[in-house]
C-alpha positions as CSV (number, residue, x, y, z in Angstrom):
1,M,-40.8,57.2,92.6
2,N,-41.4,53.6,91.3
3,R,-43.5,51.0,93.1
4,R,-40.5,49.3,94.7
5,Q,-39.2,52.6,96.0
6,R,-42.6,53.6,97.4
7,R,-42.8,50.3,99.2
8,A,-39.3,50.8,100.6
9,A,-40.3,54.3,101.7
10,R,-43.4,53.0,103.5
11,T,-41.5,50.1,105.1
12,H,-38.6,52.2,106.5
13,G,-40.4,55.4,107.4
14,V,-38.4,57.8,105.3
15,T,-40.2,61.0,105.9
16,P,-37.6,63.2,107.6
17,V,-38.4,64.8,110.9
18,R,-36.9,68.1,109.9
19,A,-37.8,70.2,107.0
20,A,-35.3,70.7,104.2
21,P,-33.6,74.0,104.0
22,A,-34.8,76.1,101.1
23,N,-31.7,75.7,99.1
24,T,-31.6,71.9,99.3
25,A,-33.8,69.0,98.3
26,S,-37.5,69.0,99.3
27,S,-38.9,66.4,101.7
28,G,-40.4,64.5,98.8
29,E,-37.2,64.4,96.8
30,L,-35.4,63.2,99.9
31,A,-37.9,60.4,100.4
32,E,-37.5,59.4,96.8
33,L,-33.7,59.4,97.1
34,F,-33.7,57.5,100.4
35,A,-36.1,54.8,99.0
36,A,-33.9,54.4,95.9
37,T,-30.8,54.1,98.1
38,I,-32.4,51.4,100.2
39,V,-33.2,49.5,97.0
40,Q,-29.6,49.8,95.9
41,H,-28.4,48.6,99.3
42,Q,-30.7,45.6,99.4
43,S,-29.8,44.6,95.8
44,G,-26.1,44.6,96.6
45,A,-25.1,47.8,94.8
46,I,-22.9,48.8,97.7
47,A,-20.9,51.6,96.2
48,E,-24.0,53.3,94.8
49,A,-25.8,52.9,98.1
50,E,-22.9,54.4,100.1
51,R,-22.9,57.5,97.8
52,G,-26.7,57.8,98.2
53,Y,-26.6,57.7,102.0
54,R,-23.8,60.2,102.1
55,Q,-25.6,62.5,99.8
56,I,-28.7,62.3,102.0
57,I,-26.6,63.0,105.2
58,A,-25.0,66.0,103.4
59,L,-28.5,67.4,102.8
60,F,-30.0,66.4,106.1
61,P,-27.3,65.9,108.7
62,D,-29.9,65.0,111.4
63,F,-31.6,62.2,109.3
64,A,-31.1,59.4,111.8
65,E,-32.3,56.5,109.6
66,A,-29.8,57.4,106.9
67,R,-26.9,57.5,109.3
68,S,-27.9,54.2,110.8
69,R,-28.1,52.5,107.4
70,L,-24.8,54.0,106.3
71,G,-23.3,52.6,109.5
72,A,-24.8,49.1,108.7
73,L,-23.4,49.3,105.2
74,L,-19.9,50.3,106.4
75,M,-20.0,47.6,109.1
76,A,-20.8,44.9,106.5
77,Q,-17.6,46.0,104.7
78,G,-15.5,45.6,107.9
79,R,-15.2,49.4,108.4
80,A,-16.2,49.2,112.0
81,T,-14.7,52.4,113.3
82,E,-16.4,54.6,110.7
83,A,-19.6,52.7,111.1
84,I,-19.7,53.3,114.9
85,R,-19.3,57.1,114.4
86,H,-22.4,57.2,112.1
87,I,-24.5,54.9,114.2
88,E,-23.7,56.7,117.5
89,H,-24.7,60.0,115.8
90,A,-28.0,58.3,114.7
91,L,-28.7,57.2,118.3
92,A,-27.9,60.7,119.6
93,L,-30.7,61.9,117.5
94,R,-33.1,59.0,118.2
95,P,-31.9,57.0,121.3
96,D,-34.6,54.3,121.0
97,M,-34.1,53.5,117.4
98,F,-34.1,49.7,117.6
99,E,-32.3,49.0,114.3
100,A,-29.5,51.4,115.1
101,L,-29.0,49.8,118.6
102,G,-28.6,46.4,117.0
103,N,-26.2,47.8,114.4
104,L,-24.2,49.6,117.0
105,T,-23.9,46.4,119.1
106,Q,-22.6,44.5,116.1
107,A,-20.2,47.3,115.1
108,Y,-18.7,47.3,118.6
109,M,-18.2,43.6,118.4
110,L,-16.7,43.8,115.0
111,A,-14.3,46.5,116.3
112,G,-13.3,44.2,119.2
113,Q,-15.0,46.2,121.9
114,P,-17.5,43.8,123.5
115,G,-17.6,45.8,126.7
116,R,-19.1,48.7,124.9
117,A,-21.5,46.4,123.0
118,I,-23.2,45.3,126.2
119,G,-25.0,48.7,126.6
120,P,-26.8,48.8,123.3
121,A,-27.4,45.0,123.4
122,S,-29.2,45.3,126.7
123,R,-31.1,48.3,125.4
124,T,-32.4,46.2,122.5
125,L,-33.6,43.7,125.0
126,E,-35.5,46.4,126.9
127,L,-37.2,47.6,123.7
128,T,-38.0,44.2,122.2
129,E,-37.1,40.9,123.6
130,T,-36.9,38.2,120.9
131,P,-34.8,35.1,120.3
132,Q,-32.6,37.3,118.1
133,T,-32.0,40.0,120.7
134,R,-31.3,37.4,123.4
135,K,-28.9,35.7,121.1
136,L,-27.2,39.0,120.3
137,F,-26.8,39.9,124.0
138,A,-25.4,36.4,124.8
139,H,-22.9,36.8,122.0
140,C,-21.7,40.1,123.4
141,L,-21.7,38.8,127.0
142,G,-19.6,35.9,126.0
143,A,-16.8,38.2,124.9
144,A,-17.1,40.8,127.7
145,R,-15.2,41.0,131.0
146,F,-16.4,43.5,133.6
147,T,-14.6,45.8,135.9
148,E,-17.7,47.3,137.5
149,D,-21.2,46.1,138.2
150,N,-24.4,48.2,138.6
151,G,-26.5,45.0,139.2
152,R,-28.5,45.5,135.9
153,I,-26.1,43.5,133.7
154,R,-25.7,40.9,136.4
155,G,-29.5,40.2,136.3
156,I,-29.6,39.9,132.6
157,A,-26.5,37.6,132.7
158,L,-28.3,35.3,135.1
159,R,-31.2,35.1,132.8
160,A,-28.9,34.4,129.8
161,L,-27.2,31.6,131.8
162,S,-30.3,30.0,133.3
163,E,-32.5,30.3,130.2
164,G,-30.0,29.0,127.7
165,W,-29.5,32.1,125.5
166,G,-26.0,30.7,124.7
167,R,-23.9,27.8,125.7
168,P,-23.0,28.1,129.4
169,R,-19.4,27.7,128.5
170,T,-19.4,30.8,126.3
171,L,-20.9,32.9,129.2
172,T,-18.8,31.6,132.0
173,G,-15.9,34.1,131.7
174,A,-18.2,37.1,131.8
175,C,-20.2,35.7,134.8
176,V,-17.0,34.9,136.7
177,S,-15.8,38.5,136.2
178,L,-19.1,39.8,137.6
179,I,-18.9,37.4,140.6
180,K,-15.4,38.5,141.4
181,L,-16.5,42.2,141.6
182,N,-18.1,41.4,145.0
183,P,-15.4,42.9,147.4
184,V,-15.8,40.1,149.9
185,V,-15.3,37.5,147.2
186,A,-12.4,39.4,145.7
187,D,-10.6,39.7,149.0
188,W,-10.8,36.0,149.8
189,I,-9.8,35.0,146.3
190,A,-6.7,37.1,146.8
191,Q,-6.0,35.3,150.0
192,S,-6.7,31.8,148.5
193,N,-4.5,32.3,145.5
194,S,-1.4,31.2,147.4
195,A,0.0,27.7,146.7
196,W,-2.2,24.8,147.5
197,P,-3.7,24.2,150.0
198,G,-3.5,27.9,150.9
199,C,-3.4,29.8,154.1
200,L,-7.1,29.9,154.9
201,S,-8.4,28.0,157.9
202,S,-11.9,26.5,157.8
203,D,-12.9,28.3,161.0
204,E,-11.8,31.7,159.5
205,L,-13.8,31.1,156.4
206,L,-17.0,30.1,158.2
207,A,-16.8,32.9,160.6
208,S,-16.2,35.5,157.9
209,P,-18.8,37.4,155.7
210,L,-17.8,35.1,152.8
211,P,-20.4,32.3,153.3
212,A,-23.2,34.8,153.2
213,A,-21.8,36.5,150.2
214,L,-21.6,33.2,148.3
215,A,-24.9,31.8,149.5
216,T,-26.8,35.0,148.4
217,D,-25.1,35.4,145.0
218,R,-27.7,33.9,142.6
219,L,-25.4,34.3,139.6
220,L,-22.7,32.2,141.3
221,I,-25.3,29.6,142.4
222,G,-26.6,29.5,138.8
223,L,-23.1,29.1,137.3
224,L,-22.1,26.4,139.7
225,K,-25.1,24.3,138.6
226,C,-24.5,24.5,134.9
227,D,-20.9,24.4,133.8
228,P,-17.3,24.1,135.2
229,V,-16.0,27.3,136.7
230,T,-13.0,28.2,134.5
231,D,-11.0,30.5,136.8
232,I,-8.2,29.5,139.1
233,G,-8.9,32.1,141.7
234,L,-12.6,31.2,142.1
235,E,-11.7,27.5,142.0
236,R,-9.2,28.0,144.9
237,L,-11.9,29.7,146.9
238,L,-14.5,27.0,146.2
239,T,-12.0,24.3,147.1
240,N,-11.3,26.0,150.4
241,M,-15.1,26.5,151.0
242,R,-15.7,22.8,150.3
243,R,-13.1,21.8,152.9
244,A,-14.6,24.2,155.5
245,L,-18.1,22.8,154.8
246,L,-16.8,19.3,155.3
247,Q,-15.4,20.2,158.7
248,N,-18.7,21.9,159.5
249,A,-20.7,18.9,158.3
250,S,-18.6,16.5,160.4
251,S,-19.7,18.3,163.6
252,Q,-23.4,18.4,162.6
253,A,-25.9,16.1,164.3
254,A,-29.2,15.1,162.8
255,G,-31.8,17.8,163.3
256,D,-29.2,20.6,163.7
257,E,-30.7,23.3,161.4
258,N,-27.9,25.7,161.6
259,A,-26.3,23.9,158.6
260,D,-29.4,24.8,156.5
261,L,-28.1,28.4,156.2
262,L,-25.5,27.1,153.7
263,L,-27.5,24.3,152.3
264,D,-28.4,25.9,148.9
265,F,-24.8,26.9,148.4
266,A,-23.5,23.5,149.4
267,C,-25.8,21.8,147.0
268,A,-24.7,24.1,144.2
269,L,-21.1,23.3,145.1
270,A,-21.8,19.6,145.0
271,S,-23.4,20.1,141.6
272,Q,-20.3,21.9,140.4
273,C,-18.1,19.1,141.6
274,F,-20.3,16.5,139.9
275,I,-20.1,18.5,136.6
276,N,-16.4,19.0,136.7
277,E,-16.0,15.3,137.8
278,Y,-14.3,16.1,141.1
279,V,-11.3,17.9,139.6
280,F,-10.7,20.1,142.7
281,S,-7.7,19.2,144.7
282,Q,-7.9,17.9,148.3
283,T,-5.4,17.3,151.1
284,D,-4.9,13.9,152.7
285,T,-6.5,15.0,155.9
286,E,-9.5,16.3,154.0
287,A,-9.8,13.0,152.0
288,A,-9.8,11.1,155.3
289,A,-12.5,13.4,156.7
290,A,-14.6,13.0,153.6
291,L,-14.3,9.2,153.8
292,R,-15.5,9.3,157.5
293,L,-18.5,11.4,156.4
294,R,-19.3,8.9,153.6
295,T,-19.2,6.0,156.1
296,S,-21.5,7.8,158.5
297,L,-23.9,8.7,155.7
298,E,-24.0,5.2,154.3
299,A,-24.6,3.8,157.8
300,A,-27.5,6.3,158.3
301,L,-29.0,5.3,154.9
302,A,-28.8,1.6,155.8
303,S,-30.4,2.0,159.2
304,Q,-32.9,4.5,158.0
305,A,-31.7,6.8,160.7
306,P,-32.3,10.6,160.5
307,L,-29.4,12.5,159.0
308,P,-28.6,16.2,158.5
309,S,-29.5,17.6,155.1
310,L,-26.0,19.0,154.7
311,W,-24.5,15.5,154.7
312,P,-25.6,14.4,151.2
313,A,-24.6,17.9,149.9
314,I,-21.1,17.6,151.3
315,A,-20.7,14.0,150.3
316,G,-21.9,14.8,146.8
317,A,-19.0,17.4,146.6
318,Y,-16.5,14.5,146.9
319,W,-18.2,11.5,145.2
320,P,-21.2,11.0,142.9
321,L,-24.0,10.1,145.3
322,H,-25.0,7.1,143.1
323,K,-21.6,5.5,144.1
324,L,-22.6,5.3,147.7
325,A,-23.9,2.0,149.2
326,D,-27.7,1.8,149.0
327,A,-27.9,5.1,147.1
328,Q,-31.4,4.3,146.0
329,S,-32.6,4.9,149.5
330,F,-32.0,8.6,148.9
331,L,-35.1,8.4,146.8
332,R,-37.3,7.1,149.7
333,R,-36.6,10.2,151.9
334,Q,-38.1,13.7,151.9
335,W,-35.6,16.4,151.2
336,S,-35.5,20.2,150.7
337,P,-35.9,21.3,147.1
338,A,-32.1,22.0,146.8
339,V,-31.1,18.5,148.1
340,E,-33.9,16.9,146.0
341,A,-32.5,18.5,142.8
342,L,-29.0,17.3,143.8
343,I,-30.3,13.7,144.3
344,V,-32.0,13.9,140.9
345,Q,-28.7,14.9,139.3
346,Q,-26.5,12.5,141.1
347,V,-28.7,9.4,141.7
348,K,-31.8,9.4,139.4
349,E,-30.2,10.6,136.2
350,P,-27.2,8.2,136.3
351,A,-29.7,5.4,137.0
352,R,-31.7,6.5,133.9
353,E,-28.5,6.4,131.8
354,R,-27.8,2.9,132.9
355,E,-31.3,1.9,131.8
356,L,-30.9,3.6,128.4
357,A,-27.6,1.9,127.7
358,S,-29.5,-1.3,126.9
359,T,-31.6,0.5,124.3
360,I,-28.7,1.8,122.2
361,P,-27.9,-0.4,119.2
362,A,-24.4,-1.4,118.1
363,L,-24.0,-0.7,114.3
364,T,-20.5,-2.1,114.0
365,E,-17.9,-4.2,115.8
366,I,-15.3,-2.4,117.8
367,D,-12.2,-4.6,117.3
368,D,-9.5,-2.1,116.4
369,E,-7.0,-1.9,119.4
370,V,-6.8,1.9,119.3
371,S,-10.6,2.2,119.1
372,R,-10.9,-0.1,122.2
373,L,-8.5,2.0,124.2
374,V,-10.3,5.2,123.2
375,R,-13.7,3.7,124.0
376,Q,-12.4,2.7,127.5
377,Q,-11.2,6.3,128.2
378,Y,-14.7,7.7,127.4
379,E,-16.5,5.0,129.3
380,E,-14.5,6.1,132.4
381,N,-14.9,9.8,131.5
382,P,-17.8,10.6,129.2
383,Y,-16.8,13.8,127.4
384,P,-17.9,16.5,128.0
385,R,-20.3,16.9,130.9
386,W,-23.0,19.4,130.2
387,A,-26.2,20.4,132.0
388,G,-28.1,22.5,129.4
389,A,-28.1,23.4,125.8
390,R,-28.6,26.8,124.2
391,T,-32.0,27.5,122.8
392,T,-31.7,30.4,120.4
393,E,-28.4,30.0,118.6
394,R,-27.8,28.0,115.4
395,A,-25.6,25.0,116.2
396,A,-22.1,25.6,115.0
397,I,-21.8,22.5,113.0
398,L,-23.9,23.8,110.1
399,P,-22.3,26.5,107.9
400,T,-24.5,29.1,106.3
401,Q,-23.5,27.7,102.9
402,G,-24.3,24.2,104.0
403,P,-27.1,22.0,102.6
404,K,-30.5,23.7,102.7
405,Q,-32.7,20.7,101.6
406,G,-30.6,17.9,102.9
407,R,-32.4,15.7,105.4
408,D,-29.9,13.0,106.5
409,V,-27.0,14.0,108.8
410,L,-24.3,11.9,110.4
411,V,-22.6,13.1,113.6
412,A,-19.5,10.9,113.8
413,G,-18.1,10.8,117.3
414,C,-20.9,12.6,119.1
415,G,-19.6,12.1,122.6
416,T,-22.2,13.2,125.1
417,G,-24.3,14.7,122.4
418,L,-24.1,18.5,123.0
419,G,-23.5,19.6,119.4
420,A,-25.8,16.9,117.9
421,I,-28.7,17.8,120.1
422,E,-28.3,21.6,119.5
423,F,-28.3,20.9,115.8
424,A,-31.4,18.6,116.1
425,R,-33.3,21.3,118.0
426,E,-32.4,24.0,115.5
427,A,-33.3,21.9,112.4
428,R,-36.3,19.8,113.3
429,H,-36.8,18.7,109.7
430,I,-33.6,16.7,109.5
431,R,-32.8,13.1,110.6
432,I,-29.6,12.7,112.5
433,L,-27.6,9.6,113.2
434,A,-25.2,10.2,116.1
435,V,-22.6,7.5,116.7
436,D,-19.8,7.1,119.2
437,L,-17.5,4.4,120.6
438,S,-18.6,5.0,124.2
439,L,-21.9,3.6,125.5
440,A,-21.6,5.8,128.6
441,S,-21.4,8.9,126.5
442,L,-24.2,7.8,124.3
443,S,-26.4,7.0,127.3
444,Y,-25.8,10.5,128.6
445,A,-26.6,12.0,125.2
446,K,-29.8,10.0,124.8
447,R,-31.0,11.0,128.3
448,M,-30.4,14.7,127.5
449,A,-32.2,14.4,124.2
450,Q,-35.2,13.0,126.0
451,V,-35.1,15.7,128.6
452,L,-35.1,18.4,125.9
453,G,-37.8,16.7,123.8
454,V,-35.5,16.0,120.8
455,T,-37.0,13.2,118.7
456,N,-35.2,13.6,115.3
457,I,-31.9,12.0,116.5
458,E,-30.9,8.4,116.6
459,F,-28.0,7.3,118.8
460,A,-25.9,4.2,118.0
461,Q,-22.6,2.7,119.0
462,A,-20.1,2.3,116.2
463,D,-16.5,2.5,115.1
464,I,-15.8,5.1,112.4
465,N,-13.4,2.8,110.7
466,R,-16.3,0.3,110.1
467,L,-19.1,2.7,109.2
468,G,-18.8,1.8,105.5
469,S,-20.7,-1.4,106.2
470,I,-23.9,0.2,107.5
471,G,-25.4,0.8,104.0
472,R,-26.4,4.5,104.5
473,D,-25.4,7.8,103.1
474,F,-25.8,11.4,104.2
475,D,-26.2,15.0,103.0
476,F,-24.1,16.4,105.8
477,I,-21.5,14.8,108.1
478,D,-20.0,16.3,111.2
479,A,-16.6,15.0,112.0
480,S,-15.6,17.6,114.6
481,G,-14.4,15.3,117.4
482,V,-13.2,12.0,116.0
483,L,-10.6,11.9,113.2
484,H,-7.6,13.0,115.4
485,H,-8.3,10.1,117.8
486,L,-8.2,7.3,115.2
487,A,-5.2,5.1,114.5
488,D,-5.2,6.5,111.0
489,P,-7.2,9.8,110.7
490,W,-6.9,9.9,106.9
491,A,-8.3,6.4,106.5
492,G,-11.2,7.3,108.8
493,W,-11.8,10.5,106.8
494,R,-12.0,8.5,103.6
495,V,-14.5,6.1,105.2
496,L,-16.7,9.1,106.1
497,L,-16.4,10.6,102.6
498,S,-17.7,7.3,101.2
499,L,-20.9,7.9,103.1
500,L,-21.3,11.6,101.9
501,R,-23.6,12.1,99.0
502,P,-22.4,14.0,95.9
503,G,-22.8,17.7,96.6
504,G,-22.8,17.0,100.3
505,T,-21.0,19.0,103.0
506,M,-18.7,17.9,105.8
507,Q,-17.5,19.7,108.8
508,V,-14.0,18.6,109.9
509,C,-12.1,19.5,113.1
510,L,-8.4,18.6,113.6
511,Y,-5.8,19.6,116.1
512,S,-3.1,22.0,114.8
513,A,0.5,20.9,115.4
514,L,1.6,24.5,115.5
515,A,-1.1,25.7,118.0
516,R,-0.7,22.9,120.5
517,Q,2.9,23.5,121.7
518,N,1.6,24.0,125.3
519,V,-0.2,20.6,125.1
520,I,3.0,19.0,124.0
521,A,4.8,20.6,127.0
522,G,2.0,19.3,129.2
523,R,2.4,15.8,127.9
524,A,6.1,16.0,128.5
525,L,5.4,16.9,132.1
526,V,3.0,13.9,132.4
527,A,5.7,11.6,131.0
528,E,8.5,13.0,133.1
529,R,6.5,12.6,136.4
530,G,4.8,9.4,135.5
531,Y,1.3,10.7,136.0
532,R,-1.5,8.2,135.2
533,P,-4.9,9.0,133.9
534,I,-6.6,8.5,137.3
535,P,-8.3,11.3,139.4
536,E,-5.5,11.7,142.0
537,D,-2.7,12.1,139.3
538,I,-4.9,14.4,137.2
539,R,-5.3,16.6,140.3
540,N,-1.6,16.5,141.0
541,C,-0.8,17.4,137.4
542,R,-3.2,20.3,137.5
543,E,-1.5,21.6,140.6
544,A,1.9,21.4,139.0
545,I,0.6,23.4,136.0
546,M,-1.0,26.0,138.3
547,G,2.3,26.4,140.1
548,A,4.3,26.8,136.8
549,D,5.9,30.1,136.0
550,D,3.6,32.8,134.6
551,G,4.1,33.2,130.9
552,S,5.3,29.6,130.5
553,L,3.8,27.1,128.0
554,L,2.7,25.0,130.9
555,K,0.9,27.8,132.7
556,S,-0.9,28.8,129.5
557,L,-2.8,25.5,129.8
558,A,-4.7,26.9,132.7
559,R,-6.3,29.4,130.2
560,A,-7.9,26.5,128.3
561,D,-11.5,25.6,129.2
562,D,-10.4,22.0,129.1
563,F,-8.3,22.6,132.2
564,Y,-11.3,22.7,134.5
565,S,-12.9,19.3,134.4
566,T,-11.5,15.8,134.7
567,S,-12.8,14.4,131.4
568,E,-11.6,17.4,129.4
569,F,-8.2,17.7,131.2
570,R,-7.7,13.9,130.6
571,D,-8.7,14.4,126.9
572,M,-6.2,17.3,126.6
573,L,-3.1,15.7,128.3
574,F,-3.7,12.0,128.8
575,H,-5.5,10.9,125.7
576,V,-4.5,7.4,124.5
577,Q,-4.4,8.5,120.9
578,E,-4.1,11.9,119.3
579,H,-2.8,13.2,116.0
580,Q,-1.7,16.7,115.4
581,I,-2.0,17.9,111.8
582,T,-0.6,20.7,109.6
583,L,-2.4,22.7,106.9
584,P,-0.2,21.3,104.1
585,E,-1.3,17.8,105.1
586,I,-4.9,18.9,105.0
587,K,-4.4,20.5,101.6
588,S,-2.8,17.4,100.2
589,F,-5.7,15.2,101.4
590,L,-8.3,17.6,99.9
591,V,-6.5,17.6,96.5
592,E,-6.1,13.8,96.5
593,N,-9.8,13.3,97.3
594,K,-11.1,16.1,95.0
595,L,-12.8,18.0,97.9
596,E,-13.7,21.7,97.7
597,F,-12.5,23.8,100.7
598,S,-15.3,26.1,101.9
599,C,-14.1,28.2,104.8
600,F,-12.7,28.1,108.3
601,N,-15.0,28.7,111.2
602,L,-13.2,31.6,112.9
603,D,-14.4,34.8,114.7
604,Q,-14.5,38.0,112.8
605,A,-11.5,39.5,114.5
606,A,-9.3,36.6,113.4
607,L,-10.6,36.8,109.8
608,R,-9.9,40.6,109.8
609,R,-6.3,40.0,110.9
610,F,-5.8,37.4,108.2
611,S,-7.3,39.6,105.5
612,A,-5.1,42.5,106.5
613,R,-2.1,40.2,105.9
614,F,-3.6,38.5,102.8
615,P,-6.1,40.8,101.1
616,G,-8.7,39.5,98.7
617,Q,-11.6,37.0,98.9
618,S,-9.6,34.3,97.1
619,A,-7.0,34.3,99.9
620,L,-9.6,33.1,102.4
621,L,-9.9,29.9,100.4
622,N,-6.1,29.5,99.9
623,L,-4.6,27.0,102.4
624,D,-1.1,28.0,101.4
625,C,-1.9,31.6,102.6
626,W,-3.4,30.2,105.8
627,H,-0.4,28.1,106.4
628,R,2.0,31.0,106.0
629,Y,-0.3,33.0,108.3
630,E,-0.4,30.3,111.0
631,V,3.4,30.0,111.0
632,E,3.5,33.8,111.8
633,V,0.6,33.6,114.3
634,P,0.6,30.0,115.7
635,S,-2.3,30.8,118.1
636,T,-4.7,31.2,115.2
637,F,-6.1,27.7,115.5
638,L,-5.5,27.3,119.3
639,G,-8.8,25.5,119.6
640,M,-8.7,23.4,116.4
641,Y,-8.8,23.7,112.7
642,Q,-12.6,23.8,112.1
643,F,-13.6,24.0,108.5
644,W,-16.0,22.8,105.9
645,V,-15.5,20.9,102.7
646,R,-17.8,20.0,99.9
647,K,-17.9,16.8,97.8
648,P,-18.5,17.8,94.2
649,A,-21.9,17.0,92.8
650,L,-22.2,14.5,90.0
651,P,-21.9,15.9,86.5
């Protein structure tokens, strides 16, 4: 056994736990064979390593480490079903083998079985909790939907949500499925799924077991505080609960402490409404009652009279509290922790954003008419609202083959800064310039960067069309949310390319014309009914879509995350400027500008389906193949085309 093999044997503990049969290899020979096979595996000699592992398993069927490693090798080749069989066998022999648990988790995900992946993923957390095992669990949780709940996964899900193991949006679907397993919640969701405003009376709701079920569900409370709820049934229930709480609040007098039983839930619901920008529907009677409560609350604030704690929570579920007259007087009163947190979110933080607006420089003029219209939209509806960033995942905007040493990054069209801030936290050594048209969005982004302690990012107001005048260049440019909203996306793309250093990488996202047929149908509805981009019409438009026939293009819009907040819904159906692109157009631009296509950012399942249709590594880089595939499967780029290109280095 050579030195490298002996080191591999020591590192991986290759001494078998069972003695070799007399007519097979000795333990020493097995250790040498296993060490040599590990070296082959690590050096990329895949076929040789597979033969080696299979030879070992034939000699020692109960050698768990060999089965686990063979499973990992098979998984890396996309052979998930075969990999699962070997790794499950390894774990039957050694249930607490950490490496095998991680491999099994990934193999289940590769096989499209996220529900089965949750078990081994949670077991890895129990054995060793690290940023990597938290990230792995969050990845599995994001793809899972639950039909039963033993309480254990719910507890870990709450931690994943509250501690930022992944973006809240990626975890919402799994959390909603757990919340809806509560039989009380499930029963009332079924009743509130009828056409708006539903058949549930406020008195029935408040007298039922439902308020207690909601108020004691910590996962629900946590979800309401961090991201829009992306489920029609749960939204209906929350909308009805809001109306019931409004009726209850209207009857409360100062000092009536019965309302405190629901106070934490009411504050969480107000936080949800603030985050989704008051997208929930409301009846005319309800709106009038909310206005009366607001008037009473403003009068109490002005006179410094006592008021029930529930009042600001309910008012905050219909308007941002900072919009109320004399809102700063909220800060001069003593509140319970739940109400205090709500006032921080709805009064103090918006005030801080207004302060920060004056500190953000303008790098260019904004004189293009389309740019002005786009700016106005995002001043009214900064996009997107977010309350927390993931802490353990690599930001999606940097591909694994991206610049390793590059230090200067441009995020063009950063919006409210979620992606840029995640990137900055992950790569502290880089310098990021994040620009956007909207000062309101930039102020939100800058406040969040300060809250999260991010110091390697600079925010500035600028028009992409004029960035060529700033006299700077970059190793990496993220253009994931901007080109399709320019008057001429190709001209804007060329401007950004002029700022990219030779050898630099750019991430580009563009809307697919083939994938957005439901959006086209939605915009036809907007035009037909004359809906305007104002809150009331946005709510009415959503109701029309929720009432559309199941299976229709219109109804499919309700499956999009963008459906569940005002700014994102407006961005989807009411945008003042949007271009939808085809892959042949993208290919022509890349050829014309001598750009190298690197890859699409798609999940493994989508890549496997494509590779089954177009085998071979070269097909993955062939946009003609991708176009033919998208014609056959138009939903492939339902989100966007998200890909990387590279600018050739100088000779």
